[in-house]
C-alpha atoms as an extended CHARMM CRD file, in Angstrom:
* protein
*
       203  EXT
         1         1  MET       CA             98.9770000000      117.8130000000       85.8550000000  PROA      1               0.0000000000
         2         2  ARG       CA            102.5530000000      116.4650000000       86.2480000000  PROA      2               0.0000000000
         3         3  TRP       CA            101.9650000000      113.9620000000       89.0570000000  PROA      3               0.0000000000
         4         4  ALA       CA             99.0780000000      114.3690000000       91.0460000000  PROA      4               0.0000000000
         5         5  CYS       CA             98.3810000000      112.0770000000       93.9300000000  PROA      5               0.0000000000
         6         6  ALA       CA             96.1620000000      109.1600000000       94.1920000000  PROA      6               0.0000000000
         7         7  LEU       CA             94.3490000000      107.8680000000       97.1130000000  PROA      7               0.0000000000
         8         8  PHE       CA             94.2760000000      104.1640000000       97.3540000000  PROA      8               0.0000000000
         9         9  ALA       CA             95.5580000000      100.5080000000       96.1930000000  PROA      9               0.0000000000
        10        10  LEU       CA             94.0120000000       98.9220000000       93.1820000000  PROA      10              0.0000000000
        11        11  LEU       CA             94.2640000000       95.8210000000       91.0440000000  PROA      11              0.0000000000
        12        12  PHE       CA             94.7580000000       96.0810000000       87.2250000000  PROA      12              0.0000000000
        13        13  VAL       CA             93.9270000000       93.6680000000       84.3830000000  PROA      13              0.0000000000
        14        14  VAL       CA             94.6430000000       94.0370000000       80.6070000000  PROA      14              0.0000000000
        15        15  ALA       CA             91.2740000000       92.7120000000       78.9980000000  PROA      15              0.0000000000
        16        16  SER       CA             90.7020000000       91.6220000000       75.6300000000  PROA      16              0.0000000000
        17        17  THR       CA             88.3330000000       93.8400000000       73.5450000000  PROA      17              0.0000000000
        18        18  GLN       CA             85.1960000000       92.3670000000       75.0130000000  PROA      18              0.0000000000
        19        19  ALA       CA             84.0070000000       95.2050000000       77.1010000000  PROA      19              0.0000000000
        20        20  GLU       CA             80.6850000000       96.7470000000       76.6480000000  PROA      20              0.0000000000
        21        21  ASP       CA             80.3510000000       99.9310000000       73.8810000000  PROA      21              0.0000000000
        22        22  ARG       CA             83.4310000000       99.4240000000       71.8240000000  PROA      22              0.0000000000
        23        23  SER       CA             81.5060000000      100.8160000000       68.8150000000  PROA      23              0.0000000000
        24        24  THR       CA             83.9590000000      103.9520000000       68.7080000000  PROA      24              0.0000000000
        25        25  ALA       CA             87.3080000000      101.7750000000       69.4940000000  PROA      25              0.0000000000
        26        26  PRO       CA             89.6040000000      100.9320000000       66.8050000000  PROA      26              0.0000000000
        27        27  PRO       CA             89.5150000000       97.2110000000       66.2210000000  PROA      27              0.0000000000
        28        28  ASP       CA             92.9330000000       96.2950000000       67.8170000000  PROA      28              0.0000000000
        29        29  ASP       CA             92.5500000000       98.3210000000       70.5990000000  PROA      29              0.0000000000
        30        30  LYS       CA             92.4230000000       96.4600000000       74.3410000000  PROA      30              0.0000000000
        31        31  THR       CA             90.6360000000       97.7750000000       77.1970000000  PROA      31              0.0000000000
        32        32  ILE       CA             91.8250000000       98.2190000000       80.5850000000  PROA      32              0.0000000000
        33        33  ILE       CA             90.0790000000       97.6510000000       83.5890000000  PROA      33              0.0000000000
        34        34  ILE       CA             91.3780000000       99.0670000000       86.7210000000  PROA      34              0.0000000000
        35        35  TYR       CA             89.7220000000       98.1710000000       90.2280000000  PROA      35              0.0000000000
        36        36  GLY       CA             90.0550000000      100.0170000000       93.5660000000  PROA      36              0.0000000000
        37        37  LYS       CA             88.6140000000       99.1100000000       96.8710000000  PROA      37              0.0000000000
        38        38  SER       CA             85.6670000000      100.6700000000       99.0050000000  PROA      38              0.0000000000
        39        39  ASP       CA             86.7990000000      103.8120000000      100.9930000000  PROA      39              0.0000000000
        40        40  GLY       CA             84.5470000000      105.3750000000      103.3280000000  PROA      40              0.0000000000
        41        41  ALA       CA             81.5370000000      106.7130000000      101.5300000000  PROA      41              0.0000000000
        42        42  ALA       CA             82.9110000000      105.2030000000       98.0820000000  PROA      42              0.0000000000
        43        43  SER       CA             82.0510000000      101.8330000000       97.0320000000  PROA      43              0.0000000000
        44        44  GLY       CA             84.1280000000       99.4490000000       95.3240000000  PROA      44              0.0000000000
        45        45  TRP       CA             84.9060000000      101.1300000000       92.0780000000  PROA      45              0.0000000000
        46        46  ALA       CA             86.4450000000       99.9790000000       88.5380000000  PROA      46              0.0000000000
        47        47  ILE       CA             86.8980000000      102.6300000000       85.7630000000  PROA      47              0.0000000000
        48        48  VAL       CA             87.3740000000      101.1940000000       82.1070000000  PROA      48              0.0000000000
        49        49  THR       CA             88.8280000000      102.6270000000       79.0900000000  PROA      49              0.0000000000
        50        50  LEU       CA             91.0400000000      102.0270000000       76.1930000000  PROA      50              0.0000000000
        51        51  LEU       CA             94.5850000000      100.9670000000       75.6360000000  PROA      51              0.0000000000
        52        52  PRO       CA             95.7760000000      101.9600000000       72.3330000000  PROA      52              0.0000000000
        53        53  VAL       CA             97.7900000000       99.9310000000       70.3090000000  PROA      53              0.0000000000
        54        54  GLY       CA            101.2810000000      100.3880000000       70.7530000000  PROA      54              0.0000000000
        55        55  TRP       CA            100.9990000000      101.3670000000       74.1630000000  PROA      55              0.0000000000
        56        56  THR       CA            101.5730000000      100.2890000000       77.8930000000  PROA      56              0.0000000000
        57        57  GLY       CA             99.1540000000      100.4290000000       80.6240000000  PROA      57              0.0000000000
        58        58  ASP       CA            100.7510000000      100.3320000000       84.4370000000  PROA      58              0.0000000000
        59        59  CYS       CA             99.0010000000      100.7580000000       87.6940000000  PROA      59              0.0000000000
        60        60  CYS       CA            101.3600000000       98.8990000000       90.2120000000  PROA      60              0.0000000000
        61        61  HSD       CA            105.1930000000       99.7790000000       89.3200000000  PROA      61              0.0000000000
        62        62  TYR       CA            105.4730000000      103.0650000000       87.7780000000  PROA      62              0.0000000000
        63        63  ALA       CA            102.1980000000      104.3150000000       88.8280000000  PROA      63              0.0000000000
        64        64  LYS       CA            102.0050000000      103.1940000000       92.1630000000  PROA      64              0.0000000000
        65        65  ALA       CA            106.0450000000      104.8640000000       92.1980000000  PROA      65              0.0000000000
        66        66  ILE       CA            104.6280000000      108.3830000000       91.2340000000  PROA      66              0.0000000000
        67        67  GLY       CA            101.5590000000      108.1880000000       93.1920000000  PROA      67              0.0000000000
        68        68  VAL       CA             98.8090000000      107.6530000000       90.6170000000  PROA      68              0.0000000000
        69        69  ASN       CA             96.1520000000      105.0400000000       89.7660000000  PROA      69              0.0000000000
        70        70  LEU       CA             97.0270000000      104.5810000000       86.1800000000  PROA      70              0.0000000000
        71        71  VAL       CA             99.8070000000      105.5270000000       83.6270000000  PROA      71              0.0000000000
        72        72  LEU       CA             99.3320000000      104.8460000000       79.5690000000  PROA      72              0.0000000000
        73        73  TYR       CA            102.3850000000      105.4880000000       77.6460000000  PROA      73              0.0000000000
        74        74  LYS       CA            104.2610000000      104.6840000000       74.4550000000  PROA      74              0.0000000000
        75        75  GLY       CA            107.7350000000      103.5430000000       74.2090000000  PROA      75              0.0000000000
        76        76  ASP       CA            109.8860000000      102.8840000000       77.3920000000  PROA      76              0.0000000000
        77        77  TRP       CA            109.2770000000      104.6630000000       80.5850000000  PROA      77              0.0000000000
        78        78  THR       CA            111.3830000000      107.6600000000       81.0160000000  PROA      78              0.0000000000
        79        79  GLY       CA            109.8760000000      108.6890000000       84.3050000000  PROA      79              0.0000000000
        80        80  GLU       CA            109.0520000000      112.2180000000       82.7030000000  PROA      80              0.0000000000
        81        81  PRO       CA            105.2240000000      113.1160000000       82.2520000000  PROA      81              0.0000000000
        82        82  ASP       CA            105.7030000000      114.3280000000       78.6550000000  PROA      82              0.0000000000
        83        83  ARG       CA            103.0030000000      112.5870000000       76.6000000000  PROA      83              0.0000000000
        84        84  VAL       CA            101.9930000000      110.0640000000       79.6420000000  PROA      84              0.0000000000
        85        85  MET       CA             98.3080000000      109.5160000000       79.9120000000  PROA      85              0.0000000000
        86        86  VAL       CA             97.3610000000      109.7970000000       83.5790000000  PROA      86              0.0000000000
        87        87  LEU       CA             94.4720000000      108.4850000000       85.2710000000  PROA      87              0.0000000000
        88        88  ASN       CA             93.6940000000      109.5500000000       89.3070000000  PROA      88              0.0000000000
        89        89  VAL       CA             90.5510000000      108.4180000000       91.3970000000  PROA      89              0.0000000000
        90        90  TRP       CA             89.7280000000      109.9830000000       94.5890000000  PROA      90              0.0000000000
        91        91  SER       CA             86.8980000000      109.6500000000       97.2830000000  PROA      91              0.0000000000
        92        92  THR       CA             84.4040000000      112.4780000000       96.5040000000  PROA      92              0.0000000000
        93        93  LYS       CA             85.6000000000      115.7260000000       98.8820000000  PROA      93              0.0000000000
        94        94  LEU       CA             84.0740000000      119.0640000000       97.0840000000  PROA      94              0.0000000000
        95        95  ALA       CA             80.6060000000      118.6050000000       95.9560000000  PROA      95              0.0000000000
        96        96  THR       CA             80.4300000000      119.3540000000       92.4330000000  PROA      96              0.0000000000
        97        97  LEU       CA             82.9390000000      118.9870000000       89.0600000000  PROA      97              0.0000000000
        98        98  ASP       CA             82.5610000000      122.5160000000       89.0890000000  PROA      98              0.0000000000
        99        99  ALA       CA             84.2450000000      123.0520000000       92.3890000000  PROA      99              0.0000000000
       100       100  GLU       CA             86.6790000000      120.0900000000       91.4730000000  PROA      100             0.0000000000
       101       101  TRP       CA             88.1430000000      121.8670000000       88.3260000000  PROA      101             0.0000000000
       102       102  LYS       CA             87.9780000000      125.6380000000       90.0860000000  PROA      102             0.0000000000
       103       103  GLU       CA             90.1070000000      124.6690000000       92.6730000000  PROA      103             0.0000000000
       104       104  ASP       CA             92.5700000000      122.8090000000       90.0680000000  PROA      104             0.0000000000
       105       105  GLN       CA             92.6990000000      126.1440000000       88.3840000000  PROA      105             0.0000000000
       106       106  LYS       CA             93.1590000000      128.2280000000       91.3310000000  PROA      106             0.0000000000
       107       107  GLN       CA             96.2520000000      126.0740000000       92.2380000000  PROA      107             0.0000000000
       108       108  TYR       CA             97.6470000000      125.4620000000       89.1340000000  PROA      108             0.0000000000
       109       109  LEU       CA             97.2110000000      129.7940000000       88.2830000000  PROA      109             0.0000000000
       110       110  GLN       CA             98.9370000000      130.3100000000       91.6280000000  PROA      110             0.0000000000
       111       111  ARG       CA            102.0660000000      128.5300000000       90.4320000000  PROA      111             0.0000000000
       112       112  ASP       CA            101.9800000000      129.8930000000       86.7940000000  PROA      112             0.0000000000
       113       113  PRO       CA            100.2410000000      133.2830000000       86.7040000000  PROA      113             0.0000000000
       114       114  ALA       CA            101.0160000000      134.0530000000       83.4700000000  PROA      114             0.0000000000
       115       115  ALA       CA             99.7960000000      130.5890000000       82.4570000000  PROA      115             0.0000000000
       116       116  LYS       CA             96.3860000000      130.8360000000       79.5720000000  PROA      116             0.0000000000
       117       117  VAL       CA             93.6070000000      128.3870000000       80.5100000000  PROA      117             0.0000000000
       118       118  GLU       CA             91.3360000000      127.0040000000       77.5420000000  PROA      118             0.0000000000
       119       119  SER       CA             88.3780000000      124.7250000000       77.2900000000  PROA      119             0.0000000000
       120       120  LEU       CA             88.1730000000      121.8710000000       75.7460000000  PROA      120             0.0000000000
       121       121  SER       CA             85.3580000000      120.4070000000       74.0810000000  PROA      121             0.0000000000
       122       122  LEU       CA             84.9320000000      116.5850000000       74.4360000000  PROA      122             0.0000000000
       123       123  HSD       CA             81.9200000000      113.9990000000       75.0740000000  PROA      123             0.0000000000
       124       124  ASN       CA             81.5300000000      111.0850000000       77.2010000000  PROA      124             0.0000000000
       125       125  PRO       CA             78.4040000000      109.3260000000       77.0080000000  PROA      125             0.0000000000
       126       126  LYS       CA             78.7780000000      107.1680000000       80.2130000000  PROA      126             0.0000000000
       127       127  MET       CA             79.7830000000      110.5570000000       82.7390000000  PROA      127             0.0000000000
       128       128  THR       CA             80.1450000000      113.9370000000       82.9050000000  PROA      128             0.0000000000
       129       129  CYS       CA             83.2990000000      115.4740000000       82.1390000000  PROA      129             0.0000000000
       130       130  ARG       CA             84.5830000000      119.0510000000       81.8040000000  PROA      130             0.0000000000
       131       131  GLY       CA             88.4670000000      119.5620000000       80.3250000000  PROA      131             0.0000000000
       132       132  PHE       CA             90.9200000000      122.4830000000       79.8770000000  PROA      132             0.0000000000
       133       133  ILE       CA             94.3640000000      122.6140000000       78.5800000000  PROA      133             0.0000000000
       134       134  TYR       CA             96.7210000000      124.7330000000       80.6600000000  PROA      134             0.0000000000
       135       135  HSD       CA             99.2700000000      126.5880000000       78.4440000000  PROA      135             0.0000000000
       136       136  GLY       CA            101.9840000000      127.0030000000       80.7360000000  PROA      136             0.0000000000
       137       137  SER       CA            104.4800000000      129.9370000000       80.5360000000  PROA      137             0.0000000000
       138       138  ASP       CA            107.0390000000      127.2660000000       79.9490000000  PROA      138             0.0000000000
       139       139  HSD       CA            105.4690000000      126.0930000000       76.7920000000  PROA      139             0.0000000000
       140       140  ILE       CA            104.5810000000      122.9670000000       77.8750000000  PROA      140             0.0000000000
       141       141  ASP       CA            100.9450000000      122.3920000000       77.9070000000  PROA      141             0.0000000000
       142       142  ASP       CA             98.5510000000      120.4300000000       80.8560000000  PROA      142             0.0000000000
       143       143  VAL       CA             95.4500000000      118.9800000000       79.8790000000  PROA      143             0.0000000000
       144       144  VAL       CA             93.4410000000      118.1190000000       82.4690000000  PROA      144             0.0000000000
       145       145  ILE       CA             89.9050000000      116.4750000000       82.5360000000  PROA      145             0.0000000000
       146       146  PHE       CA             87.7230000000      115.8300000000       85.5790000000  PROA      146             0.0000000000
       147       147  CYS       CA             84.9240000000      113.1180000000       85.2340000000  PROA      147             0.0000000000
       148       148  ASP       CA             81.8140000000      112.3040000000       87.6570000000  PROA      148             0.0000000000
       149       149  PRO       CA             80.3370000000      109.1970000000       87.2340000000  PROA      149             0.0000000000
       150       150  GLY       CA             77.3750000000      110.0240000000       89.6400000000  PROA      150             0.0000000000
       151       151  LYS       CA             76.9990000000      110.9160000000       93.3750000000  PROA      151             0.0000000000
       152       152  PRO       CA             76.0020000000      107.0680000000       94.0530000000  PROA      152             0.0000000000
       153       153  SER       CA             79.8470000000      106.3050000000       93.1290000000  PROA      153             0.0000000000
       154       154  GLY       CA             81.1950000000      108.3990000000       95.7680000000  PROA      154             0.0000000000
       155       155  ILE       CA             84.4940000000      109.0010000000       93.4260000000  PROA      155             0.0000000000
       156       156  HSD       CA             85.3730000000      111.9990000000       91.2100000000  PROA      156             0.0000000000
       157       157  LEU       CA             88.3270000000      111.0890000000       88.8590000000  PROA      157             0.0000000000
       158       158  SER       CA             90.5300000000      112.9000000000       86.4850000000  PROA      158             0.0000000000
       159       159  TRP       CA             92.3670000000      112.2370000000       83.3690000000  PROA      159             0.0000000000
       160       160  SER       CA             95.9100000000      114.3370000000       82.4460000000  PROA      160             0.0000000000
       161       161  MET       CA             98.5060000000      114.4900000000       80.1130000000  PROA      161             0.0000000000
       162       162  THR       CA            101.5640000000      117.0090000000       79.4170000000  PROA      162             0.0000000000
       163       163  VAL       CA            102.5290000000      117.9080000000       76.1010000000  PROA      163             0.0000000000
       164       164  ALA       CA            105.3420000000      120.4110000000       75.1490000000  PROA      164             0.0000000000
       165       165  ALA       CA            103.6680000000      123.2570000000       72.5070000000  PROA      165             0.0000000000
       166       166  SER       CA            106.1460000000      122.4970000000       69.9610000000  PROA      166             0.0000000000
       167       167  ASP       CA            106.0670000000      118.6990000000       69.7790000000  PROA      167             0.0000000000
       168       168  PRO       CA            105.2070000000      118.0990000000       66.2020000000  PROA      168             0.0000000000
       169       169  ALA       CA            103.0660000000      115.1650000000       67.2700000000  PROA      169             0.0000000000
       170       170  ARG       CA            101.0440000000      117.1610000000       69.8310000000  PROA      170             0.0000000000
       171       171  GLN       CA             97.4980000000      117.1420000000       67.8830000000  PROA      171             0.0000000000
       172       172  GLN       CA             97.5880000000      113.3930000000       67.3370000000  PROA      172             0.0000000000
       173       173  VAL       CA             98.6610000000      112.6430000000       70.8460000000  PROA      173             0.0000000000
       174       174  LEU       CA             96.1440000000      114.9900000000       71.7590000000  PROA      174             0.0000000000
       175       175  ALA       CA             93.4400000000      113.3050000000       69.4430000000  PROA      175             0.0000000000
       176       176  LEU       CA             94.3490000000      110.1660000000       71.2170000000  PROA      176             0.0000000000
       177       177  PHE       CA             94.2810000000      111.0250000000       74.7550000000  PROA      177             0.0000000000
       178       178  GLN       CA             90.7390000000      112.2510000000       73.9520000000  PROA      178             0.0000000000
       179       179  GLN       CA             89.8310000000      109.1290000000       72.5830000000  PROA      179             0.0000000000
       180       180  VAL       CA             90.7540000000      107.6250000000       75.6900000000  PROA      180             0.0000000000
       181       181  VAL       CA             88.9750000000      109.9400000000       78.0910000000  PROA      181             0.0000000000
       182       182  GLU       CA             85.8780000000      109.8660000000       76.1070000000  PROA      182             0.0000000000
       183       183  ALA       CA             85.9200000000      105.8310000000       76.2020000000  PROA      183             0.0000000000
       184       184  SER       CA             86.4730000000      105.8680000000       80.0920000000  PROA      184             0.0000000000
       185       185  PHE       CA             83.4880000000      104.8140000000       82.3040000000  PROA      185             0.0000000000
       186       186  TYR       CA             82.7930000000      103.8060000000       85.5780000000  PROA      186             0.0000000000
       187       187  MET       CA             81.2830000000      100.3190000000       86.9240000000  PROA      187             0.0000000000
       188       188  LYS       CA             80.6090000000       99.5190000000       90.4250000000  PROA      188             0.0000000000
       189       189  TYR       CA             83.1480000000       96.8900000000       92.0910000000  PROA      189             0.0000000000
       190       190  GLN       CA             81.6460000000       94.2260000000       93.7670000000  PROA      190             0.0000000000
       191       191  PRO       CA             83.1040000000       91.0340000000       94.2990000000  PROA      191             0.0000000000
       192       192  LYS       CA             81.3560000000       87.8360000000       94.1230000000  PROA      192             0.0000000000
       193       193  SER       CA             80.2870000000       86.3700000000       97.3820000000  PROA      193             0.0000000000
       194       194  GLY       CA             82.7770000000       83.7010000000       98.3050000000  PROA      194             0.0000000000
       195       195  ALA       CA             85.3750000000       84.9360000000       95.7750000000  PROA      195             0.0000000000
       196       196  THR       CA             89.2940000000       85.0350000000       97.0170000000  PROA      196             0.0000000000
       197       197  GLY       CA             90.7140000000       86.3740000000       93.7360000000  PROA      197             0.0000000000
       198       198  LYS       CA             89.7870000000       89.1270000000       91.3400000000  PROA      198             0.0000000000
       199       199  ALA       CA             86.1490000000       89.5910000000       90.7660000000  PROA      199             0.0000000000
       200       200  ALA       CA             84.2280000000       91.0080000000       87.7600000000  PROA      200             0.0000000000
       201       201  PRO       CA             82.4400000000       94.6040000000       88.6460000000  PROA      201             0.0000000000
       202       202  HSD       CA             79.3010000000       95.1700000000       88.2440000000  PROA      202             0.0000000000
       203       203  LYS       CA             77.2800000000       98.3770000000       87.2920000000  PROA      203             0.0000000000
């Protein structure tokens, strides 16, 4: 929500539409694959998702500057969180997804006790996800979705985006954000033996 923290450095690749399970993606969308190195109990990981037509994906310039793993944005980068899709990945600290979102809600409502919380219905066939929309007292909405790729991965992740309640394109942007989240999935990142450059992730 409004620029959260990420935990480790990554490599980033924009791939063509060859990634698996692309049946629900618009034909002109591309696929983004973002990699993370092993960290403690978490093995190396890769998160794959869509890059919508006309959007830019960044991990190593703007995203790094604000301390997140990946940002997707349309148009010019402004440095403001409005309409920016944000991915954060971290080594699992809390045991369950419920614990993650409860802690997030607690912190959000401490900052804005007058905010309202609305559950968000979504379906990701590859991993368990749970989403919410925080309707801030400042009339700015924060959409936050936590996902759990499974205990063996050693990671949890979140997608978030901020959008004004009065934004005329709010519904379209939220629908596109939901498509990106529902298309995202985890793969184990395992460099090929003897490889020195980028390696393909393996499930």
